N, C-alpha and C positions, 0 to 999 in steps of 0.2 A: 794174590797181594793186590790193592789198588796203587794206581800209580801218583804221581805227584799230580799229573794232570787232571786226574780222575777225583782227585781228592780238593782239588781250587776249588768248587764249590762252596765246599765249607767255610773258608773264609770270610763268607757276607756272614754265615752265622757266627765265628768265631771271632771276627774281627780281622782285618787286612794284615794289620801289625803283628799281630796275636797270630797269626796263622805262621805267616813268615817267621816269627822266635821259634813257633814248634817246629817245625818245618826242619830250622836249624840245628835245634838240638838233636830232633830225632834223629837226622844224618849222622851227627858227633857221637850219638851214643851205637849207630851202626857201626862206624868206623872202630870208635874203640872200643867196643863192645862193653861198653855200662859203666867203662872208666869215669872217674869224676864223680859221680850222682851220688847227692846226700852223705851221709856220717853216720856213724853208729853202727846200731844192726842192722839196720835195713838197706845198709849199702853192700845188698848178698853177692853181688859180683864180685867186688874188691876183698869181701873176706870171709875167701873160702878157706883159708887157715883157722878162721876164727870157728865158723862152723865146723869144719872137722875138730877144733877143740872141744864144742861146745856137746857134740857126738861123743866124743872119747868120754867126755868125763860124766854125762848121763848115761853110759854103757857101763864104766867101769864103778860107779855107784850106787849102780842098781835101778835107775830113777829112768831109764829109756823107756820099757813098755807102760809105766804109769805116765809117763808125759803125752807118748802116742797117744794114750787111750784119754786122755784131757783133750786131745785135737779134735777126739771126734764126741767130746761129750759137751757138746753146743749147748749154752742154754738159752731159755726164753726170756729175755729181759723185760719187764714193764714200764714205761717214763710217762708221767702223767706231767703235762706242759700247761699250764694256765698265764692265757693271755689278756690281759685286759682288753684289748680290741677285737677280739676273735668275734665273729659273727655268731649271734644265736645258732644259726644254722651249721655252723661245722661244730656245736661243741659235740665231743667225742668223735671227731673223724679221728682214723686212727691210721699212720702209717708204718709202714712196715720197713725197718734199714737192714741193710745185708752192707756188708762192707768188707774190704784187704779181703776179697774171696781167695785171692792167688789159687783160681779153681784147677790149676793144672798141677798141683805140688803132689797130691795123691789121688790115684785112679778111682780112692773108693770115699773119696769126699765129694761130689755134686751127690750121688745119690743120698748120704747122710743130712745134706742140706734140704735136700726136699723134704726128707721125710720127717724134721723137724720144723718146716714152714705149712707142710699139708693141714695140718688141722687149726689154722692161726684165721684168725679174723679181723680183716683189716680193710682198708678202701683203697691202699696204691700204695705199690713197695719206691723206694728210694737205694738205689746203687751208690755206692759215694767211694767209687773207686778201687784203682789195684787190682783188676781182675787176672793176671798173670804174676807168675813168682817170677821171671827174670825181667828186666828192665830194657834189653834187646833180642833181637833174633824174630824166629816165626812167632806170631800171636796165635795161629789158628787154633793150636788145642784148647790154650785157655777160653778163646771165645766162644767156642764148639761147648766146652765143658760149661759156661758160665748162662749161654741159652741153653742148654738141659736142666740146669738149677732152676729155672725160673717159666720152662716150659709148658706145664701144667696152670702157670698162676691166670686166671682169667682178670685180675684188678688192671687198672693203669699200670704201667711200668716207668719208672723215669732213671737216668742213671747220668755221673759226669764222669770226668776223667781224672786218674791218679796219678802220679810220679813214674809206673810202672807201665802205664799206657801210652797206647799208640795211638792217634787217630784214624789210622788202618782200619783198624777193627768195628770203627763206629758204624758203615754202611752196612755189616753184615749184623752187627746187632740190633740196629734200627727196624734192618727187614726182618727180624725178629719179633719185633713189637715192643723194643726197649727205646725209649723216646729220649737221646740225649740232650742235655741241656748245656749248650756251649757258649756260656756267656749270655744266658737268656734266661725265658721267663715261661711260666704257663698259670693261665689261669684256670685256677680250679672253682666250678660252678655248684652251689647248691640252690635251685630257685632262684633268687635277684642278688642273692650272698655272692661274696665272691673271696679267693684264698689267693694268695700269689705265691707260688711254687718257684724259686729262683735258683739257678746252676751257676758256678763258675768253674772256670778249667782251672787245671794244676796250680797251685798258687807254691807246691815245695821245691820243686827240680826247674818245671818250665817256666813256672812263674808269668801265665799268660792266661793270669786270671783279670779279668774289666768288670768290676761293681756296675761304671756309668754304662757302659754296654748291657750289663745283665739288667739294670734297674731303669732302663730308656720306656718309657713309658708307664711304669707303675704309680699310683696313686701313692703321695708321701704318709695318706692316712690308713693305707690298705695294710692288714695282715700279713707281712711276710716270713716266710719260713725258705731258708739256705740249703743250700747242700754244697757242702766245700771240703775237697778231700781232706785237708789240715786243719785242726782249729787253729793255727798262726793266724787267721784272718779275721779272729775277734776284737781286737781293737777299731779297725777299720769297720766291719759290718756292725758295729755298737754305733759309730757315726754317721751310719747311712740310715737308720731304722728298721736293720733288720730285729725281729720280734724274736724268731728260734734259729738256731744253729745245729745242724748235724753234720758232724765229721767223724772220722775216722784217721789212717796213718801212721798212728801210734803205736798199733795192738794190745793199748795198757803194758807194755813191757813185753809182753808175751810169756817169757821165764822169770819169772819176777821172787822175793824172799819171801817168806811165811808172811801174810798178812797182806801182799797183794805190793809190797818195798818195790818200786821199778828200779832195776838196776841200769839199764840203759836204755836211750833214748837218742835222735838226732839233735835235739836243742831248738827246734824249729819252733815250740810253745812253751811257756812253764808249766811246768810240771804239776800246778793244778789243774790244768789242761787235758792233761795226759789220759782220763779216761774217769767216765762216769757224767754227772753234772755238774753244771758251773754256770758262773753269771760275769759278767761283763757291763757294769753298769746296767740299764735296764735290758739289756740282751740275756735273755738264756739261751746256754749252750748243752753239748749232750758229744761225748767223744766216744765210740763204739772201743771196747778192746778188741773190736775186729771180729769178723765171722769164720776165716781160714788163720793159715798163718806163713810167716815168712821165713824161705831157708831151707827149715826142716819143719814136717808134722808133728812139729811138739811144740805143748803148752805145759806151764809149773806154775801153780797159785793166779793163774790169771786165767780163768773161765774164757772162751771162745764164747760169742754170744750173737743171738739177731735181736733185734731190739722193735718192741713195737711201740710206737710215740703214739700216747694217745691227746689230742687238744681238747683242752677245756675252756671254756669261757672264765674268767676269772669272777 
């Protein structure tokens, strides 16, 4: 695991203040073993009894095996995004979104995701955070599992950190070809045309996201696609002129009522933003239900997904 000294160069990318805030919060998480992070069903370290109750209820009701099968039944979702200012050269540009992998939750999960994405056609991959199950402790298993999931992907791979993630996993994942956007942006080019892919750090627990830093040098009239772990940044994203926002974090509820009614969420974003397509003024957004699962390898009335976002010129 990298030392604090070895991680200091990332302060240049993340921002000195944001780096200091994140390091202090990560230290807190190590010392308190995750206590104090989040609310609701995603606060897994403080909700062990809750998950024991959920497991008991699923088993006694006969839904356990079905819920585990649903966890592995990952759906391919197609989302077309019509953007008025999209350069014609990028019409049809497709981004594969993987999010909330929690890749170390079940040993059979990485192979299943690889199987699902193998036949898909896309131009780049966006990994929008939460690569491990716990919010503290050793991350090496989850990091290795995530790297394995995208090991056969030849297209460019971009990632951001979520509330379950530590900065210490970035060096290994970048060495494996996943370029993290730590309050940064990348310019995607097709001929003379440009598309700006912007990534911010976790806005949920660490609150180390910085739009000003991520947008530094981005032309005001450029087409801007944002990777934000949580959709709670929707208002600010709309204000600063983001065209399309991709998020995860919510798991779409993970265990829902028939018809997809969400029972529990952490309250960080309005209910209308918790799953699927949404709008905030001129901003278009999409919140994935997540590719993996939190706490238990189960899903009910809330399919896991990998999402193909195809950009279209309106």
